[in-house]
C-alpha positions as CSV (number, residue, x, y, z in Angstrom):
1,X,-3.1,-14.0,-52.2
2,X,-4.1,-17.3,-54.2
3,X,-5.1,-18.8,-50.4
4,X,-7.5,-15.9,-50.2
5,X,-8.5,-15.8,-53.1
6,X,-9.3,-19.3,-52.6
7,X,-11.2,-18.9,-48.9
8,X,-12.9,-16.3,-50.5
9,X,-14.8,-18.1,-53.8
10,X,-15.4,-21.4,-51.5
11,X,-17.1,-19.4,-48.8
12,X,-18.8,-17.1,-51.9
13,X,-20.1,-21.1,-53.5
14,X,-21.2,-22.0,-49.4
15,X,-23.3,-19.0,-49.4
16,X,-25.1,-20.0,-52.7
17,X,-25.1,-23.3,-52.3
18,X,-26.8,-22.8,-48.8
19,X,-29.2,-19.7,-50.1
20,X,-30.8,-22.4,-53.1
21,X,-31.3,-24.8,-50.6
22,X,-33.0,-22.1,-47.7
23,X,-35.3,-21.5,-51.8
24,X,-35.8,-25.2,-52.3
25,X,-37.1,-26.3,-48.9
26,X,-38.8,-22.7,-48.5
27,X,-40.6,-23.4,-52.3
28,X,-41.3,-26.3,-51.8
29,X,-43.3,-26.1,-47.8
30,X,-44.4,-22.8,-49.0
31,X,-46.4,-24.7,-51.3
32,X,-48.1,-27.3,-49.1
33,X,-48.6,-24.4,-46.9
34,X,-50.7,-22.6,-49.2
35,X,-52.5,-25.5,-50.8
36,X,-53.5,-26.8,-47.3
37,X,-53.9,-23.7,-45.7
38,X,-56.6,-23.1,-48.5
39,X,-58.2,-27.1,-48.4
40,X,-58.8,-26.2,-44.2
41,X,-60.1,-23.1,-44.0
42,X,-56.9,-22.1,-42.3
43,X,-54.7,-18.0,-43.0
44,X,-52.3,-18.4,-45.2
45,X,-50.7,-15.2,-44.8
46,X,-50.7,-16.0,-40.9
47,X,-48.6,-18.9,-41.6
48,X,-46.7,-17.1,-43.5
49,X,-46.2,-14.8,-40.9
50,X,-45.2,-16.9,-37.8
51,X,-43.1,-18.9,-39.7
52,X,-40.8,-15.2,-40.7
53,X,-41.5,-15.0,-36.9
54,X,-39.7,-18.1,-36.4
55,X,-36.6,-17.2,-38.4
56,X,-36.0,-13.6,-37.0
57,X,-36.5,-15.4,-33.8
58,X,-33.5,-17.6,-34.2
59,X,-34.5,-20.6,-35.4
60,X,-34.8,-24.1,-34.2
61,X,-37.2,-25.3,-31.2
62,X,-35.8,-21.6,-29.2
63,X,-37.1,-19.9,-32.4
64,X,-40.7,-21.8,-32.3
65,X,-40.6,-21.3,-28.2
66,X,-40.4,-17.7,-28.2
67,X,-42.1,-16.6,-31.2
68,X,-44.7,-18.6,-30.9
69,X,-45.9,-17.2,-27.7
70,X,-45.6,-14.1,-28.6
71,X,-47.7,-14.2,-32.1
72,X,-50.2,-15.7,-29.4
73,X,-49.4,-13.0,-27.1
74,X,-50.7,-10.7,-30.2
75,X,-53.7,-12.4,-31.0
76,X,-54.6,-12.1,-27.6
77,X,-54.4,-8.4,-27.2
78,X,-56.1,-7.6,-30.9
79,X,-58.8,-9.3,-30.0
80,X,-59.1,-8.1,-26.2
81,X,-58.6,-4.3,-28.4
82,X,-60.9,-5.4,-30.3
83,X,-63.6,-6.4,-27.9
84,X,-62.8,-3.4,-26.1
85,X,-63.4,-1.2,-28.6
86,X,-66.8,-2.4,-29.5
87,X,-67.6,-1.9,-26.1
88,X,-66.2,2.2,-26.3
89,X,-68.0,2.7,-29.3
90,X,-71.3,3.9,-28.0
91,X,-69.8,5.7,-26.0
92,X,-66.7,7.4,-28.0
93,X,-67.6,7.1,-31.2
94,X,-65.9,4.1,-33.3
95,X,-62.8,5.9,-34.2
96,X,-62.1,6.9,-31.4
97,X,-62.9,3.9,-29.9
98,X,-60.6,1.6,-32.2
99,X,-57.9,4.4,-31.0
100,X,-57.8,4.1,-27.6
101,X,-58.1,-0.3,-28.2
102,X,-55.3,0.3,-30.3
103,X,-52.8,2.5,-28.3
104,X,-54.2,-0.1,-25.0
105,X,-52.9,-2.4,-26.8
106,X,-49.7,-1.3,-28.0
107,X,-49.1,-0.7,-24.6
108,X,-49.8,-3.9,-23.2
109,X,-47.5,-5.3,-25.8
110,X,-44.7,-3.4,-25.0
111,X,-45.2,-3.4,-21.5
112,X,-45.4,-7.7,-21.4
113,X,-42.1,-7.4,-23.1
114,X,-40.5,-7.9,-19.6
115,X,-41.7,-10.5,-19.1
116,X,-39.4,-13.7,-20.6
117,X,-42.0,-15.6,-22.3
118,X,-43.6,-13.1,-24.2
119,X,-41.1,-10.8,-24.0
120,X,-40.6,-10.4,-28.4
121,X,-42.8,-7.4,-29.1
122,X,-41.7,-7.9,-32.6
123,X,-43.9,-11.2,-33.1
124,X,-46.4,-9.9,-30.8
125,X,-47.5,-6.9,-33.2
126,X,-47.5,-9.8,-35.5
127,X,-49.4,-11.3,-34.3
128,X,-52.0,-8.4,-34.2
129,X,-51.4,-8.2,-37.6
130,X,-51.7,-11.3,-38.3
131,X,-55.1,-11.6,-36.4
132,X,-56.5,-8.6,-38.0
133,X,-55.2,-10.2,-42.0
134,X,-57.6,-13.1,-40.8
135,X,-60.7,-10.9,-40.2
136,X,-60.3,-11.3,-36.5
137,X,-60.9,-14.8,-35.9
138,X,-58.8,-16.2,-32.7
139,X,-59.5,-19.3,-33.4
140,X,-58.9,-19.6,-37.2
141,X,-55.4,-16.7,-36.4
142,X,-53.6,-19.2,-33.4
143,X,-54.1,-22.4,-35.4
144,X,-52.5,-20.8,-38.4
145,X,-49.9,-19.3,-36.8
146,X,-49.1,-21.9,-34.8
147,X,-48.8,-24.5,-38.0
148,X,-46.6,-21.7,-39.6
149,X,-44.2,-21.8,-36.4
150,X,-43.5,-25.6,-37.1
151,X,-43.5,-25.2,-41.3
152,X,-40.9,-22.7,-40.3
153,X,-38.1,-25.5,-38.1
154,X,-38.9,-28.0,-41.2
155,X,-37.6,-25.6,-43.9
156,X,-34.8,-25.2,-42.3
157,X,-34.9,-29.1,-41.2
158,X,-35.6,-29.5,-45.4
159,X,-32.8,-27.2,-46.1
160,X,-30.2,-29.3,-43.7
161,X,-31.2,-32.3,-45.8
162,X,-30.7,-30.6,-49.5
163,X,-27.3,-29.1,-47.9
164,X,-26.2,-32.6,-46.9
165,X,-27.2,-33.8,-50.5
166,X,-25.7,-30.8,-52.7
167,X,-22.3,-31.6,-50.6
168,X,-22.1,-35.2,-50.7
169,X,-23.2,-34.8,-55.0
170,X,-20.1,-32.1,-54.7
171,X,-17.6,-34.5,-52.6
172,X,-18.9,-37.2,-55.7
173,X,-17.7,-34.7,-58.3
174,X,-14.4,-34.2,-56.6
175,X,-13.4,-37.8,-56.4
176,X,-13.6,-38.4,-60.1
């Protein structure tokens, strides 16, 4: 029983170290992103949404690819749905036009899930949401989401560096 308690305690400590490292790296990069996005006129929200998509997609460079391509497809479908809605407004009224546009865009994101590169449905909807949050500005949203994906990768790498540093310090303490 003693060894089991030590094992559980060690796992809890390791998990806490990881959470602390994630918190430090995320806070540091979030501060830089928020300041930089305001300075450059980018969408802070879109960057954070892409950052979240990156982690949900599993992280690493594979997560950048999986999430970002689907995020960008969502931006595309959102913009296309918006344009279609504007055209349809003259014929069916604004509410009906946006209802139809949203329905068609939603169907497109779901149907594209059969295509490997754009199969990550949640990231498609997150891309569309980011477009709406960015005032339907396609260019700003795409740039911001691209930055956000790579911010996710940067925060993951920084977390790893912090964990190495924390573990080295703990090894020094144990040796003394």
